[in-house]
C-alpha positions as CSV (number, residue, x, y, z in Angstrom):
1,M,0.0,0.0,0.0
2,A,1.6,3.3,-1.1
3,L,0.5,6.7,0.1
4,V,-0.3,8.7,-3.0
5,S,-1.6,11.8,-1.2
6,R,-2.4,12.9,2.3
7,V,-5.8,11.3,2.1
8,L,-5.4,8.2,-0.2
9,R,-3.4,5.0,-0.3
10,S,-3.0,3.2,-3.6
11,L,-3.7,-0.6,-3.7
12,S,-3.4,-3.0,-6.6
13,T,-7.2,-3.2,-6.7
14,G,-8.0,0.5,-6.1
15,Y,-7.7,3.0,-3.2
16,A,-8.1,3.2,0.5
17,F,-9.2,6.2,2.6
18,F,-9.5,6.7,6.4
19,C,-13.1,6.9,7.5
20,P,-13.5,9.2,10.5
21,G,-16.9,7.7,11.3
22,C,-15.7,4.2,11.6
23,E,-12.2,5.1,12.6
24,E,-10.8,2.6,10.1
25,S,-9.9,2.4,6.4
26,H,-12.3,1.7,3.6
27,V,-11.3,0.3,0.3
28,V,-12.8,1.4,-3.0
29,Y,-12.1,-1.0,-5.9
30,T,-11.5,0.8,-9.2
31,N,-9.6,-1.7,-11.4
32,H,-12.8,-3.4,-12.4
33,S,-11.1,-6.8,-12.6
34,N,-12.9,-8.3,-9.6
35,G,-16.5,-7.3,-10.6
36,H,-16.6,-4.0,-8.7
37,N,-17.5,-0.9,-10.7
38,W,-16.5,2.2,-8.8
39,S,-15.4,5.1,-11.0
40,F,-12.6,7.4,-9.8
41,N,-12.1,11.0,-11.0
42,G,-8.3,10.6,-10.9
43,N,-7.7,13.3,-8.4
44,V,-5.8,11.8,-5.5
45,D,-6.0,15.0,-3.4
46,K,-9.8,15.5,-3.9
47,P,-11.1,12.1,-5.0
48,T,-14.6,11.4,-6.2
49,F,-15.8,7.7,-6.2
50,Q,-19.1,6.6,-7.7
51,P,-21.4,5.0,-6.8
52,S,-21.8,5.3,-3.0
53,V,-19.5,3.4,-0.7
54,L,-21.2,0.9,1.6
55,V,-19.4,-1.0,4.3
56,T,-21.3,-3.3,6.6
57,S,-20.6,-5.8,9.4
58,G,-22.6,-8.3,11.4
59,H,-26.4,-8.1,11.1
60,Y,-26.1,-5.1,8.7
61,V,-24.6,-7.4,6.0
62,D,-27.1,-7.9,3.1
63,G,-28.7,-11.3,3.4
64,F,-28.2,-11.7,7.1
65,K,-30.9,-14.1,8.2
66,G,-30.7,-13.7,11.9
67,G,-28.9,-15.9,14.4
68,K,-25.5,-14.9,15.7
69,C,-23.8,-11.5,15.0
70,W,-21.4,-9.5,17.0
71,C,-24.2,-7.9,19.0
72,T,-25.5,-11.2,20.2
73,Y,-22.1,-12.7,20.7
74,Y,-21.0,-9.9,23.1
75,A,-24.4,-10.0,24.9
76,E,-23.7,-13.6,25.6
77,H,-20.0,-13.0,26.5
78,P,-20.0,-9.7,28.5
79,D,-16.6,-10.3,29.9
80,E,-14.8,-10.5,26.6
81,P,-13.2,-7.3,25.1
82,V,-15.3,-5.8,22.2
83,D,-13.0,-6.1,19.2
84,F,-15.7,-6.2,16.5
85,Q,-19.1,-4.6,16.1
86,C,-22.1,-4.6,13.9
87,F,-22.2,-1.4,11.8
88,R,-23.3,0.2,8.6
89,C,-21.3,3.0,6.9
90,H,-22.9,4.5,3.8
91,S,-21.4,7.5,2.1
92,F,-20.6,9.4,-1.1
93,V,-17.0,10.5,-1.5
94,T,-17.1,13.7,-3.7
95,D,-14.3,16.2,-4.3
96,G,-12.4,15.1,-1.2
97,R,-15.4,15.2,1.1
98,I,-17.4,12.3,2.6
99,Q,-21.2,12.7,2.8
100,F,-22.4,10.2,5.3
101,L,-25.9,9.1,4.6
102,S,-28.5,8.9,7.3
103,D,-28.5,5.0,7.3
104,S,-25.0,5.0,8.7
105,T,-24.8,3.8,12.3
106,H,-21.9,5.9,13.5
107,K,-21.5,9.4,15.1
108,L,-21.1,11.2,11.7
109,S,-24.4,9.9,10.2
110,G,-26.0,12.6,8.2
111,Q,-22.9,14.8,8.2
112,T,-20.5,15.9,5.4
113,V,-16.8,16.2,6.4
114,D,-13.4,16.6,4.6
115,L,-11.5,13.4,4.0
116,P,-9.0,13.3,6.9
117,D,-5.3,12.8,6.5
118,W,-4.3,9.1,6.4
119,R,-4.0,7.8,10.0
120,L,-3.1,4.1,9.7
C-alpha cells in the first residue's frame, strides 16, 4: 500500500481512505477486474468515487438471516473485550469530502466532512 496523497493510499485493486466515522480504512475497488464498478475522477487530493461506498458488518450485512452476530455474541459473553461490532457506513465521496448518509450507524451519520489525513 503506497501513500499517494495525504488522504489516499493506492492498492493494486483501487484505493483506501481513512473513514473518521468508523475510525478505520475503507477500500474502493477501481480496477474493475474483480467485478466491482466504482469510478474514480483521478484526483488523489480531492477524490470522487461513484457510486456510493457501503461498508457493513454483522447483522447489517445484506442477506443476514438472523442468528449470531457481534451484538448477540458480546451480549452472551459480556466479559470479553469488544474487538468487533455490527455497523453500517454508507457514504458518497465527492471532491475530497465524505457525505455520510443517514442510514450510517456511527456518530457522523447525516454529516459531510473533509477526507481526513491518512491515519493508519
